[in-house]
C-alpha positions in Angstrom: 4.8 8.8 28.2 7.4 8.0 25.6 10.7 6.5 26.6 12.5 9.5 25.2 10.4 11.8 27.4 11.0 9.6 30.5 14.7 9.7 29.9 14.7 13.4 29.5 12.9 13.9 32.8 15.1 11.5 34.8 18.4 12.7 33.5 17.4 16.3 33.8 16.7 15.8 37.5 20.1 14.0 38.0 21.9 16.8 36.2 20.4 19.4 38.4 21.5 17.5 41.5 24.9 16.7 39.9 24.7 13.3 41.5 25.3 10.5 39.0 24.1 7.2 40.2 26.9 4.9 41.2 27.2 1.9 38.9 28.9 -1.3 40.1 30.4 -4.0 37.9 27.4 -6.3 38.2 25.1 -3.4 37.1 26.7 -2.8 33.8 24.7 -4.0 30.8 26.6 -4.9 27.7 25.5 -2.5 24.9 28.4 -3.7 22.7 28.1 -6.5 20.2 30.4 -9.4 20.7 31.5 -10.6 17.3 32.9 -13.8 18.8 29.4 -14.7 19.9 27.1 -13.3 17.2 23.5 -14.0 18.0 22.1 -13.8 14.5 23.0 -13.8 10.8 22.6 -10.1 10.8 25.1 -9.6 13.6 27.6 -11.8 11.6 27.0 -9.5 8.6 27.6 -6.4 10.8 30.8 -7.8 12.2 32.1 -8.3 8.7 31.5 -4.6 7.8 34.0 -2.1 9.2 31.7 0.8 8.9 28.8 -0.9 10.7 31.1 -2.2 13.3 32.4 1.4 14.0 28.7 2.5 14.3 28.0 -0.3 16.8 31.1 0.7 18.8 29.9 4.4 18.9 26.4 3.4 19.9 27.8 1.2 22.7 30.0 4.0 23.9 27.1 6.5 24.1 24.8 3.9 25.7 27.3 3.2 28.4 27.6 6.9 29.2 23.9 7.5 29.4 23.2 4.3 31.4 25.7 5.5 34.1 23.6 8.6 34.9 20.2 6.9 35.1 18.6 5.7 38.3 17.6 2.0 38.5 14.0 2.2 37.2 15.3 4.2 34.1 18.1 1.7 33.6 15.5 -1.1 33.5 13.5 0.8 30.9 16.6 1.5 28.8 17.4 -2.3 28.9 13.9 -3.2 27.8 13.9 -0.6 25.0 17.4 -1.6 23.8 16.3 -5.3 23.5 13.4 -4.1 21.3 15.8 -2.0 19.2 18.0 -5.1 18.7 15.1 -7.2 17.5 14.1 -4.4 15.0 17.7 -4.0 13.8 18.0 -7.7 13.1 15.0 -7.5 10.9 17.4 -5.7 8.5 18.6 -9.2 7.5 22.0 -8.4 6.1 21.1 -5.1 4.3 23.7 -2.5 4.8 21.6 0.6 4.3 18.9 -0.7 6.7 21.5 -1.4 9.4 23.3 1.9 8.9 20.0 3.8 9.2 19.1 2.0 12.4 22.5 2.9 13.9 22.3 6.5 12.7 18.9 7.0 14.3 20.0 5.4 17.5 23.2 7.3 17.8 21.4 10.6 17.1 18.9 9.8 19.9 21.6 8.9 22.4 23.6 12.0 21.6 20.5 14.2 22.0 19.7 12.6 25.4 23.2 13.2 26.6 23.1 16.8 25.4 19.9 17.3 27.5 21.8 15.9 30.6 24.5 18.5 30.4 26.4 16.2 32.8 29.7 17.3 34.4 32.8 15.7 33.0 34.1 12.7 34.9 37.4 13.7 36.5 40.5 11.6 36.6 40.9 9.2 39.5 44.0 8.1 41.4 46.9 6.9 39.4 45.8 8.8 36.3 43.0 6.4 35.5 39.9 8.2 34.0 36.3 7.4 34.8 36.1 5.0 31.8 38.8 2.8 33.3 41.6 3.8 31.0 45.0 5.4 31.9 47.2 7.0 29.3 50.9 7.3 28.7 51.7 10.0 26.1 54.2 9.4 23.3 54.6 5.7 24.0 53.5 2.2 22.7 54.1 -1.5 22.7 55.6 -2.9 19.5 54.9 -6.3 18.1 51.7 -7.2 19.9 48.9 -5.7 17.8 46.1 -8.3 17.6 43.6 -6.1 15.8 44.0 -2.8 14.0 41.4 -0.3 12.8 42.0 2.9 10.7 40.2 6.2 11.0 38.7 6.0 14.5 38.4 8.4 17.4 40.1 7.4 20.7 36.7 6.9 22.3 35.6 4.3 19.7 39.1 2.7 20.0 38.6 2.4 23.8 35.1 0.9 23.2 36.5 -1.8 21.0 39.0 -2.7 23.6 36.4 -3.0 26.3 34.3 -5.3 24.0 37.3 -7.7 23.6 37.7 -9.6 26.9 41.3 -10.2 26.1 42.3 -6.5 25.5 44.5 -5.0 28.1 45.8 -1.9 26.2 45.7 0.1 23.0 48.1 2.2 21.0 46.5 5.1 19.3 48.1 6.9 16.3 46.9 10.5 16.9 47.6 11.7 13.3 45.9 8.8 11.5 43.3 7.8 14.0 44.7 4.3 13.8 43.7 2.0 16.7 45.9 -1.0 17.7 44.3 -3.4 20.1 46.6 -5.5 22.2 46.3 -8.4 24.7 49.3 -7.2 26.7 50.2 -4.1 28.8 53.4 -2.7 30.2 53.3 -5.2 33.1 53.6 -8.0 30.5 56.4 -6.6 28.4 58.5 -4.8 30.9 58.6 -1.4 29.4 56.9 0.8 26.9 58.7 2.0 23.8 59.1 5.8 23.9 61.4 6.5 20.9 59.1 6.2 17.9 60.2 8.7 15.2 57.9 11.7 15.4 56.1 10.3 18.6 52.8 9.4 16.8 51.4 7.1 19.5 49.7 7.4 22.8 49.4 4.3 24.9 46.2 3.5 26.8 45.9 0.7 29.4 42.6 -0.7 30.6 43.1 -0.7 34.4 40.3 -3.3 35.3 42.2 -6.0 33.5 45.7 -5.3 34.9 47.2 -7.4 37.7 48.6 -4.4 39.5 
């Protein structure tokens, strides 16, 4: 039985039950590449290319979502299969088109598996924090603390980049431009958010697991 078929059976059963498996912090596998600790020359090459880095962030985001809804045997199989995919990707050896093709196929596969799940949306928890750990304050931001910035992203990819950076506590997202500003501080560090930007282009997202309060 292929891995894709196995995933389809398992996630289909979970979707029918509408009982996603609870995932604890120690269960989470890191499907995101850490550019501060690149494992290979090919990963260093990917980290230097904005397009490939965005593809990696998207793949990590989809992998995290799928992993949450699998039972433990299926998670183990996904971890094994992901390790094999990484080894194959690194055979691309600094070739853009090879890497891009690998990511495109992987993202298509993950999106198809998630479509098969037809999983219910994760509802917001207490304090306005969503299931992904982020809370949002509309029309607000923190000036002067942007450590990294990325143009033309979706908010989900922006969040994924923040989670990948162990120093990231919040992001400001420009809705009109898709600009992502990654920050090592949150409202608790600066005292107050700025809410008077002309035109109100930003929404502020804080990553609750890294806040003191």
